[in-house]
N, CA and C of each residue as an Amber inpcrd file, in Angstrom:
protein
   567
  28.5610000 -13.3100000   9.1230000  27.9760000 -12.3760000   7.9240000
  29.4500000 -12.4510000   6.7920000  30.4890000 -12.2410000   7.7610000
  31.5820000 -12.3710000   7.0380000  32.1440000 -13.8800000   6.3790000
  31.5760000 -14.5690000   6.7890000  31.7010000 -16.1340000   6.2840000
  30.7640000 -16.4350000   5.2030000  29.7530000 -15.5730000   4.9920000
  28.4860000 -15.6090000   4.2110000  27.6720000 -16.9820000   4.3070000
  27.7880000 -17.1240000   5.8220000  27.3520000 -18.6040000   6.0960000
  25.5260000 -18.4630000   6.0860000  24.6990000 -18.1430000   6.8350000
  23.3770000 -18.0890000   7.3040000  22.8900000 -16.6940000   6.8980000
  23.7450000 -15.2710000   7.4970000  23.9200000 -14.3600000   7.8930000
  24.1760000 -13.3260000   6.2960000  23.9450000 -12.9520000   5.8290000
  24.1330000 -11.5800000   4.6460000  23.9280000 -10.3680000   4.9980000
  24.4290000  -9.2420000   4.7150000  24.6950000  -8.1710000   4.8870000
  23.3890000  -7.7830000   3.5850000  22.4670000  -6.8500000   4.3020000
  21.5470000  -6.4390000   2.9520000  22.5760000  -5.4880000   2.1480000
  22.1430000  -5.0420000   1.0450000  22.8360000  -3.9730000   0.0880000
  22.7010000  -3.2080000   0.1210000  22.9540000  -1.9660000   0.0010000
  22.8260000  -0.6410000   0.0560000  21.9370000   0.0160000   1.4580000
  22.3790000  -0.6950000   2.4950000  21.5750000  -0.8910000   4.2110000
  23.1550000  -1.1360000   4.8160000  23.8470000  -0.1030000   5.0700000
  25.0300000  -0.6270000   5.7990000  24.6230000  -0.9630000   7.2840000
  25.0160000  -2.0860000   8.2050000  24.6000000  -2.7140000   9.5610000
  23.3110000  -3.6020000   9.4410000  22.7230000  -3.7120000   8.2780000
  21.4620000  -4.5690000   8.5860000  21.7720000  -5.9210000   7.6160000
  21.5210000  -6.5840000   8.4860000  21.4150000  -7.9570000   8.2260000
  20.6300000  -8.8730000   7.5430000  20.1600000  -9.9630000   6.8550000
  19.1170000 -11.0020000   6.7350000  19.5210000 -12.2190000   6.4530000
  19.0010000 -13.5190000   6.8540000  18.9220000 -14.1580000   6.6860000
  18.9570000 -15.2670000   5.2020000  20.0960000 -15.6520000   5.0210000
  20.1830000 -16.3630000   3.3930000  18.5410000 -16.4040000   3.1330000
  18.4130000 -16.8820000   1.5370000  17.2510000 -16.9180000   1.4510000
  17.0130000 -18.4600000   1.1900000  17.9320000 -19.3370000   1.3860000
  17.5000000 -20.7740000   1.5110000  16.9930000 -21.1340000   2.8760000
  17.9580000 -20.6040000   3.6760000  17.4220000 -20.8220000   5.0550000
  16.3380000 -20.4120000   5.7180000  16.1720000 -18.8430000   4.8230000
  14.5460000 -18.2340000   5.2990000  13.6460000 -19.0860000   4.7520000
  14.0200000 -19.1890000   3.4590000  12.4580000 -20.2520000   2.7720000
  12.2850000 -21.6980000   3.7000000  13.5150000 -22.2180000   4.0170000
  13.4780000 -23.4690000   4.9900000  12.6910000 -23.0620000   6.0780000
  13.0780000 -22.1720000   7.1370000  12.6320000 -21.6820000   8.4570000
  11.0130000 -21.5070000   7.9010000  11.0390000 -21.0170000   7.0040000
   9.4590000 -20.5870000   6.6390000   8.3650000 -21.6540000   6.2000000
   9.0240000 -22.3900000   5.6290000   8.5390000 -23.9100000   5.6330000
   8.2670000 -24.6530000   6.8240000   9.1450000 -24.7820000   7.7580000
   8.9970000 -25.4900000   8.7900000   8.3340000 -24.8750000  10.0120000
   8.1410000 -23.5710000   9.8660000   7.1120000 -22.6660000  10.8840000
   5.7860000 -23.2250000  10.2300000   5.8180000 -23.1130000   9.2660000
   4.1290000 -23.2530000   8.3930000   3.9980000 -25.0580000   8.7880000
   4.9350000 -25.7320000   9.0490000   4.4520000 -26.9550000   8.9110000
   4.1520000 -27.2720000  10.6720000   4.7800000 -26.8780000  11.6780000
   4.6810000 -26.9870000  13.0150000   3.8880000 -25.6960000  13.8100000
   3.6180000 -24.6370000  13.2360000   2.7520000 -23.8430000  13.9630000
   2.2550000 -23.0410000  12.8170000   1.5420000 -23.7200000  11.7870000
   0.4450000 -22.9750000  11.0440000  -0.0060000 -21.5360000  11.5390000
  -0.4430000 -21.8590000  12.8120000  -1.5790000 -20.7560000  13.4540000
  -0.8290000 -19.4120000  13.4720000   0.4910000 -19.7960000  13.8440000
   1.4410000 -18.7080000  14.1790000   1.6840000 -17.9130000  13.0850000
   1.8260000 -18.3370000  11.9130000   2.2880000 -17.3550000  10.7250000
   1.7110000 -16.5980000  10.4140000   0.1110000 -15.8990000  10.4090000
  -0.5460000 -14.9050000  10.3250000   0.0230000 -13.6270000  11.2250000
  -0.3800000 -14.5040000  12.4370000   0.1870000 -13.3790000  13.7550000
   1.7550000 -12.8880000  13.1580000   2.6760000 -13.5600000  13.0740000
   3.9950000 -13.1330000  12.8400000   4.2390000 -12.1710000  11.5960000
   3.0830000 -12.7430000  10.6200000   3.2910000 -11.5150000   9.2830000
   2.7380000 -10.0170000   9.7190000   1.6490000 -10.1220000  10.4710000
   1.1300000  -9.0050000  11.4460000   2.2950000  -8.1500000  11.7640000
   2.9400000  -8.8490000  13.1210000   4.1450000  -8.2080000  13.7540000
   5.0710000  -7.8550000  13.1190000   5.6150000  -8.3850000  12.1770000
   6.6280000  -8.0250000  11.0320000   5.9520000  -6.6140000  10.1570000
   4.8490000  -7.0190000   9.7710000   4.1270000  -5.7260000   8.8870000
   3.9270000  -4.3620000   9.9090000   4.1260000  -4.4710000  10.9140000
   4.0940000  -3.4010000  12.0300000   5.4800000  -3.1060000  12.1520000
   6.5250000  -3.6430000  12.2730000   7.9070000  -3.2870000  12.6060000
   8.2540000  -2.7580000  11.4290000   7.8470000  -3.3600000  10.2510000
   8.1600000  -2.4690000   8.7550000   7.7150000  -1.4620000   8.6970000
   6.5560000  -1.1400000   8.9890000   5.8770000   0.1430000   8.7480000
   6.7000000   1.3240000   9.9750000   7.0040000   0.9500000  11.4860000
   7.4280000   1.6230000  12.2070000   8.6550000   1.8650000  11.8340000
   9.1680000   1.2480000  10.9860000  10.6850000   1.7450000  10.4910000
  10.7670000   2.5620000   8.9530000   9.0170000   2.7600000   8.6100000
   9.3520000   3.6550000   7.2490000   9.1790000   2.6420000   6.0790000
   9.4540000   1.3570000   6.6600000   9.7430000   0.2340000   5.2890000
   8.2820000  -0.1660000   4.7560000   7.4840000   0.8960000   3.9530000
   6.1230000   0.5380000   3.6220000   5.7460000  -0.3420000   2.4990000
   6.6520000  -0.6470000   1.7420000   6.5530000  -2.0570000   0.8630000
   6.2910000  -3.2160000   1.5300000   7.5670000  -3.4380000   2.1700000
   7.7180000  -4.7670000   3.3660000   6.7420000  -4.9270000   4.0600000
   6.2420000  -3.7990000   5.0690000   5.0310000  -3.5620000   5.4410000
   3.9520000  -4.2200000   4.9200000   3.5720000  -3.6850000   3.7430000
   2.5220000  -4.0870000   3.0930000   2.6840000  -5.3400000   2.7530000
   3.6750000  -5.9610000   2.0990000   4.0140000  -7.2990000   1.6530000
   3.4080000  -8.5800000   2.9470000   3.9430000  -8.0520000   4.1990000
   3.9110000  -8.5310000   5.0130000   2.3380000  -8.5560000   5.9380000
   1.5170000  -7.6390000   5.7570000  -0.0360000  -7.5920000   5.7280000
  -0.5510000  -8.3140000   4.5980000  -0.4570000  -8.0950000   3.9160000
  -0.8550000  -9.1720000   2.4980000  -0.5700000 -10.7920000   3.0050000
   0.7140000 -11.1650000   3.5100000   0.8380000 -12.5040000   3.5280000
   0.2590000 -12.7950000   4.8540000   0.0300000 -11.9800000   5.9550000
  -0.8120000 -12.2160000   7.0190000  -2.5890000 -12.3440000   6.4420000
  -3.0110000 -11.7920000   5.4110000  -4.4980000 -12.0190000   4.6310000
  -5.0630000 -10.5160000   5.3000000  -4.4110000  -9.8030000   5.8130000
  -4.7250000  -8.7780000   6.3690000  -4.7230000  -7.3730000   5.3020000
  -5.9680000  -7.3950000   4.4590000  -5.7410000  -6.5360000   3.4480000
  -6.2530000  -5.0750000   3.7630000  -7.2980000  -5.0070000   4.7710000
  -7.4180000  -3.8210000   5.1600000  -6.1780000  -2.4520000   5.7060000
  -5.3950000  -3.5490000   6.5950000  -4.3450000  -3.2870000   7.2910000
  -3.4960000  -2.8330000   6.2310000  -3.3400000  -3.4850000   5.1080000
  -2.1280000  -3.0560000   3.5370000  -2.9510000  -1.6920000   3.1120000
  -4.0740000  -1.9210000   2.5670000  -4.4800000  -0.6610000   2.3800000
  -4.5730000   0.5150000   2.9410000  -4.7090000   0.1280000   4.6320000
  -4.4610000   1.5280000   5.3750000  -2.9390000   2.1980000   5.3040000
  -2.1740000   0.7360000   5.1710000  -0.9430000   1.7620000   4.9790000
  -0.4370000   2.1950000   3.5520000  -1.1240000   1.8030000   2.3470000
  -0.7000000   2.6800000   1.3860000  -1.4260000   4.1380000   1.4180000
  -2.5780000   4.1270000   1.6780000  -3.1730000   5.2750000   2.2160000
  -2.7460000   5.9020000   3.2670000  -2.4400000   5.6610000   4.3810000
  -1.9710000   6.4670000   5.1780000  -0.4430000   6.7340000   5.4690000
   0.3770000   5.9920000   4.6010000   1.3930000   6.4160000   4.7010000
   1.6700000   7.2010000   3.2040000   0.6320000   7.7100000   2.4290000
   1.0070000   8.2970000   1.2350000   1.4480000   8.0600000   0.1600000
   1.3580000   6.7200000  -0.2690000   2.1940000   5.9080000  -1.1370000
   1.3460000   5.3570000  -2.2090000  -0.1010000   6.1430000  -2.1950000
  -1.1510000   5.7190000  -3.3960000  -0.6700000   5.6430000  -4.9170000
   0.1450000   6.8980000  -5.0740000   1.0490000   7.5900000  -6.2920000
   1.6540000   6.2890000  -6.8010000   2.4840000   5.7780000  -5.8600000
   3.3000000   4.5010000  -6.2390000   2.4950000   3.4210000  -6.8840000
   1.2250000   3.3950000  -7.0920000   0.2940000   2.5370000  -7.9340000
   0.0410000   2.8550000  -8.9250000   0.4830000   4.5320000  -9.0000000
  -0.2620000   4.8400000 -10.4150000   0.7730000   5.0850000 -11.6310000
   1.8550000   4.8590000 -11.0730000   3.2820000   5.0140000 -11.6700000
   3.6680000   3.9840000 -11.7860000   4.3660000   3.7100000 -13.0850000
   4.8800000   2.1620000 -13.2180000   6.2840000   2.1440000 -12.8030000
   6.4970000   2.2920000 -11.4840000   8.3550000   1.7570000 -10.8510000
   8.2320000   0.4500000 -10.1880000   9.0800000   0.1040000  -9.9720000
   9.4630000  -1.1550000  -9.6580000   8.6090000  -1.3230000  -8.2560000
   8.9630000  -0.3360000  -7.3590000   8.4190000  -0.6500000  -5.9530000
   6.8440000  -0.3950000  -6.3000000   6.2320000   0.5520000  -7.4500000
   4.7720000   0.4250000  -7.7400000   4.2560000  -0.7140000  -8.2780000
   5.2490000  -1.6970000  -9.0700000   4.7290000  -2.7680000  -9.3980000
   4.7720000  -3.9320000  -8.6350000   5.5270000  -3.9210000  -7.4750000
   5.7440000  -4.7970000  -6.7430000   4.3490000  -4.7340000  -5.6990000
   4.6300000  -3.5870000  -5.3880000   3.0520000  -3.4420000  -4.2080000
   1.7600000  -3.6660000  -4.9160000   1.3530000  -3.0410000  -6.5080000
   0.5790000  -3.6270000  -6.9660000   0.3640000  -5.0550000  -7.4100000
   1.1520000  -5.9500000  -7.7000000   0.8610000  -7.0910000  -7.9410000
   0.5110000  -7.6450000  -6.2140000   0.7350000  -7.4490000  -5.2960000
   0.8520000  -7.8520000  -3.5930000  -1.0360000  -7.4230000  -3.8370000
  -1.5650000  -6.1430000  -4.1220000  -2.3330000  -5.6350000  -3.4820000
  -3.7180000  -6.4390000  -4.2350000  -3.2770000  -6.8260000  -5.9340000
  -4.1520000  -7.1070000  -7.0900000  -4.6070000  -8.4120000  -6.6720000
  -4.5750000  -8.9320000  -5.0510000  -4.7910000 -10.1940000  -4.7810000
  -6.1980000  -9.6610000  -3.7170000  -6.6060000  -8.9440000  -3.6650000
  -7.4710000  -8.4250000  -2.3350000  -8.7170000  -9.1550000  -2.9710000
  -9.0600000 -10.2660000  -2.0310000 -10.7640000 -10.7130000  -2.4610000
 -11.3000000 -10.0040000  -2.6800000 -12.6280000 -10.2000000  -3.6180000
 -14.1160000  -9.2180000  -3.6510000 -14.4520000  -8.8470000  -2.5620000
 -14.5890000 -10.1800000  -1.7070000 -15.2270000  -9.9230000  -0.0910000
 -15.1750000  -9.0140000   0.5900000 -14.0850000  -8.7330000   0.6000000
 -13.2910000  -7.4280000   1.3600000 -13.3530000  -6.1210000   1.1320000
 -13.7910000  -5.4920000   2.0150000 -14.0830000  -3.7540000   1.7580000
 -13.5820000  -3.0350000   2.5300000 -13.2630000  -1.7860000   2.2740000
 -13.2570000  -0.2930000   2.9480000 -12.9460000   0.3220000   2.2000000
 -12.9330000   1.6130000   2.7160000 -12.9010000   2.6760000   2.2040000
 -11.3660000   2.6220000   1.4950000 -10.4490000   2.6900000   2.4200000
  -9.0610000   2.5390000   1.6720000  -8.6860000   1.5950000   0.9080000
  -9.8630000   0.3020000   0.9090000  -9.7160000  -0.6400000  -0.2850000
 -10.1170000   0.1310000  -1.3100000 -11.1610000   0.3300000  -1.2130000
 -11.6990000   0.9700000  -2.7300000 -10.9290000   1.9630000  -3.3910000
 -10.1690000   2.7690000  -2.7270000  -9.2390000   3.6220000  -3.0660000
  -8.5400000   2.6780000  -3.9230000  -7.3390000   1.9060000  -3.0420000
  -6.5270000   1.2950000  -3.6730000  -6.6150000   0.3420000  -4.9660000
  -8.0310000  -0.0370000  -4.8470000  -8.8100000  -0.9620000  -6.2430000
  -8.6840000   0.1270000  -7.1350000  -9.3420000   1.4280000  -6.9770000
  -9.4600000   2.2890000  -7.8990000  -8.1120000   2.6780000  -8.6280000
  -6.9930000   2.8430000  -7.7560000  -5.6870000   3.5150000  -7.8220000
  -5.2260000   1.7870000  -9.0160000  -5.5360000   0.8620000  -8.3930000
  -5.0640000  -0.5370000  -9.5060000  -5.5760000  -0.4700000 -10.8840000
  -6.8630000  -0.1120000 -11.1210000  -7.6970000  -0.1820000 -11.9700000
  -7.1740000   0.9370000 -12.7800000  -6.7560000   2.1990000 -12.4170000
  -6.4620000   3.0560000 -13.4810000  -5.3850000   2.8580000 -14.1130000
  -4.4380000   2.0740000 -13.1850000  -2.8470000   1.8820000 -13.5020000
  -2.8520000   1.0730000 -14.8950000  -3.8490000   0.0460000 -14.6990000
  -4.2560000  -0.8630000 -15.6570000  -5.0970000  -0.2910000 -16.9130000
  -5.6100000   1.3100000 -16.9680000  -5.9780000   1.7880000 -18.4050000
  -7.4050000   1.1430000 -17.8370000  -8.1650000   0.9160000 -16.8450000
  -9.8680000   0.5090000 -16.6060000  -9.9140000   1.5900000 -15.7170000
 -10.4690000   2.7700000 -16.5410000 -10.9960000   3.8100000 -16.0010000
 -12.3790000   3.5140000 -15.5550000 -13.1600000   2.6270000 -16.2960000
 -14.7570000   2.1760000 -15.4090000 -14.2580000   1.5720000 -14.1500000
 -13.7350000   0.8450000 -14.1920000 -13.2410000   0.3470000 -12.7860000
 -12.9210000   1.2400000 -11.6420000 -11.8920000   2.4120000 -12.3650000
 -11.1360000   2.9630000 -11.2930000 -12.9310000   3.8680000 -10.8160000
 -13.2480000   4.4400000 -11.8910000 -14.5710000   5.3380000 -11.6950000
 -15.5490000   4.7950000 -10.7870000 -15.8400000   3.2270000 -10.5670000
 -16.6140000   2.3220000  -9.7870000 -16.3830000   2.3030000  -8.1680000
 -14.6130000   2.4080000  -8.2590000 -14.2130000   2.0070000  -6.9070000
 -14.1180000   3.4040000  -6.2100000 -14.2250000   4.5570000  -7.1820000
 -14.2650000   5.5260000  -6.4070000 -15.2220000   6.0830000  -5.6900000
 -16.2140000   5.6220000  -6.5120000 -17.7500000   5.7150000  -6.1120000
 -18.2370000   5.1010000  -5.0860000 -17.7380000   3.5530000  -4.7760000
 -17.4610000   2.6290000  -3.5180000 -17.3650000   3.5170000  -2.6230000
 -16.0860000   4.1470000  -2.6380000 -15.3780000   4.8080000  -1.4040000
 -16.1060000   6.0540000  -0.7690000 -16.6960000   6.5790000  -1.9350000
 -17.7750000   7.7580000  -1.1450000 -19.0160000   7.3800000  -0.8350000
 -19.1020000   6.3020000  -0.5040000 -20.4880000   5.3070000  -0.1380000
 -19.7340000   4.7690000   1.1810000 -18.5320000   4.5600000   1.6990000
 -18.2840000   3.8510000   2.7160000 -17.9450000   5.0700000   3.9930000
 -17.9420000   6.3010000   3.2970000 -17.3170000   7.8250000   4.5060000
 -18.1490000   8.7010000   4.1840000 -18.4380000   9.1530000   5.2860000
 -19.0300000  10.2240000   6.0590000 -18.0610000  11.1610000   6.1330000
 -17.2090000  10.9160000   7.3730000 -16.3470000  12.2000000   7.2200000
 -14.8720000  11.2810000   7.4180000 -14.0900000  11.3080000   6.1670000
 -12.8640000  10.7740000   6.1620000 -11.5470000  11.4870000   6.7590000
 -10.6680000  10.5330000   7.2380000  -9.1800000  11.2940000   7.4940000
  -9.1350000  11.7130000   6.4090000  -7.6600000  13.0450000   6.5130000
  -7.2800000  13.6340000   5.5760000  -6.4860000  12.6160000   4.5870000
  -6.0540000  11.9310000   4.9570000  -4.6420000  10.9610000   4.0590000
  -6.0190000  10.2560000   2.9310000  -7.2440000   9.8290000   3.7360000
  -7.8060000   8.9470000   2.8670000  -8.3840000   9.9390000   1.5570000
  -8.7710000  11.1490000   2.3370000  -9.1840000  12.2090000   1.0970000
  -8.3840000  12.5650000  -0.1070000  -6.8830000  12.6870000   0.6500000
  -5.7030000  13.1260000  -0.3280000  -5.5730000  11.5260000  -1.3330000
  -6.0640000  10.4200000  -0.8710000  -5.4470000   9.4110000  -1.5350000
  -6.5790000   9.1960000  -2.6750000  -7.8290000   9.8690000  -2.5810000
  -8.9200000   9.6800000  -3.3890000  -8.7920000  10.6200000  -4.4390000
  -8.1170000  11.8740000  -3.9580000  -8.2090000  13.3190000  -4.9280000
  -7.3210000  12.7300000  -5.9260000  -5.9280000  12.0340000  -5.0200000
  -5.0330000  11.7640000  -6.2530000  -5.7400000  11.1920000  -7.2700000
  -6.0190000  10.1150000  -7.3030000  -6.7440000   9.0850000  -8.0850000
  -7.5510000   9.6940000  -8.9110000  -8.6280000  10.3450000  -8.3860000
  -9.6150000  11.1380000  -9.1420000  -9.1300000  12.4130000  -9.9050000
  -7.9920000  12.3920000  -9.5740000  -7.2130000  13.7290000 -10.6750000
  -6.5300000  12.8510000 -11.4910000  -6.3480000  11.7150000 -11.4200000
  -5.2180000  10.8720000 -12.4140000  -6.8500000  10.1580000 -13.6310000
  -7.6550000  10.0260000 -12.3970000  -8.7400000   9.8650000 -13.4830000
  -9.3210000  10.8490000 -14.6270000  -9.6100000  11.9600000 -13.9810000
 -10.5090000  13.0010000 -14.7360000  -9.3130000  13.2260000 -15.6080000
  -7.9140000  13.3530000 -15.7280000  -7.1700000  13.8220000 -16.8130000
  -7.4500000  12.6890000 -17.8640000  -7.6680000  11.3860000 -17.6740000
  -7.4000000  10.2330000 -18.6700000  -8.8680000  10.3910000 -19.2800000
  -9.9930000  10.7360000 -18.6060000 -10.8100000  11.3680000 -19.4160000
 -11.1110000  12.4440000 -20.1620000  -9.5670000  13.5500000 -19.5960000
  -9.6660000  14.6730000 -20.3570000 -10.5100000  15.5980000 -19.8980000
 -11.1970000  15.5390000 -19.2130000 -12.0660000  16.8090000 -18.2370000
 -11.0330000  17.4920000 -17.5560000 -10.4670000  18.6390000 -17.9470000
  -9.7160000  19.7280000 -17.3360000 -10.2630000  20.3010000 -16.3750000
 -11.7960000  20.4520000 -16.3070000 -12.4860000  21.3050000 -15.0250000
 -12.4130000  20.0030000 -14.1580000 -12.8730000  19.0350000 -14.3290000
 -12.9740000  18.0370000 -13.1570000 -11.6680000  17.7030000 -12.4590000
 -10.4390000  17.6240000 -13.5180000  -9.2570000  17.4870000 -13.0600000
  -8.9550000  18.7130000 -11.9630000  -9.1390000  19.6650000 -12.3390000
  -8.7610000  20.9440000 -11.5250000  -9.7050000  20.7790000 -10.4290000
 -10.7600000  20.7960000 -10.3280000 -11.6820000  20.3250000  -9.1010000
 -10.7180000  19.3200000  -7.9970000 -10.6820000  18.2880000  -8.8340000
  -9.7870000  17.1280000  -7.6400000  -8.5160000  17.8220000  -7.1000000
  -7.4530000  18.1060000  -8.0310000  -6.3150000  18.9690000  -7.3940000
  -6.6920000  19.8440000  -6.3070000  -7.9980000  20.5240000  -6.2720000
  -8.1920000  21.4770000  -5.2200000  -8.7010000  20.5160000  -4.3020000
  -9.2620000  19.9400000  -4.4040000  -9.3810000  18.4460000  -3.0940000
  -8.4870000  17.8430000  -2.5100000  -7.2810000  17.7450000  -3.3040000
  -6.1110000  17.1710000  -2.6940000  -5.3850000  18.4270000  -2.2730000
  -5.4580000  19.7070000  -2.5890000  -4.6800000  20.7360000  -1.9670000
  -5.6870000  20.8540000  -0.6030000  -6.6220000  21.0550000  -0.5210000
  -7.5410000  20.7830000   0.6390000  -7.0670000  19.9870000   1.8610000
  -7.2010000  18.7110000   1.0850000  -6.9570000  17.5520000   2.0310000
  -5.2690000  17.8360000   2.7590000  -4.5840000  18.2220000   1.8520000
  -3.0130000  18.1350000   2.2170000  -2.7830000  19.0360000   3.5020000
  -3.6810000  20.3330000   3.2040000  -3.7240000  21.8190000   4.1960000
  -4.0580000  20.9560000   5.3370000  -4.9530000  20.2130000   5.6400000
  -5.6530000  19.4600000   6.9520000  -4.6800000  18.7180000   7.6040000
  -3.5500000  18.0890000   6.7970000  -2.8160000  17.1590000   7.5610000
  -2.1640000  17.8780000   8.5680000  -1.3200000  17.3480000   9.1700000
  -0.5920000  17.9630000  10.4490000   0.8560000  18.1070000   9.3420000
   1.1990000  19.3930000   9.5350000   2.3640000  19.9060000   8.7930000
   3.8710000  18.7060000   8.7810000   4.4320000  18.2840000  10.0840000
   4.8460000  17.0630000  10.4110000   4.7730000  15.8610000   9.6940000
   3.6120000  15.4410000   9.6670000   3.0540000  14.0450000   8.4240000
   3.2300000  14.2990000   7.2490000   2.5130000  15.4350000   6.8900000
   2.9010000  15.7940000   5.2510000   4.4040000  15.9500000   4.6790000
   5.0550000  16.6630000   5.7520000   6.7890000  17.0320000   5.6360000
   7.2460000  15.3430000   5.6430000   6.8820000  14.4040000   6.1970000
   7.4140000  12.9460000   6.3890000   7.1740000  12.1680000   5.2000000
   5.9200000  12.2310000   4.6260000   5.8900000  11.6380000   3.5740000
   5.5100000  12.3210000   2.0070000
């Protein structure tokens, strides 16, 4: 690291290092050439490692690179970062770009909520409404994180329509979902 050859310190993260970008690109290309079947599994493992380390953006990026769209959406919902897709921030924009490539034939309740948030961020209220309705078709009894994510998106959607009563009802759903979450999980995220 001191010689700045192949390993560089990660800015803002003392004690963390990464391979130089050119070396990383070369090694990735070599892996894809020599063992293409291993690439997706390595991205899945990296997604798991990043998720366990609390680095959701990187975990989502690796799940997307693995083509594991359902896991990527579950990370966004389960780690309660759906709001970052709704607010134009560098983190939200980066995740939105990755998740905007979800294939049309891939579907789950989490994917429907993520698609709704992405549509709402683009000001496509009809698309957001359709995806939230699709989520409701997928779920009989949902996890509290999924209910919370859907309620957050629904709150923003109702506000976009200017429907105060529906917005308040969606906020109440979000509050109820928060109450069901284990306290340490809600505090952590």
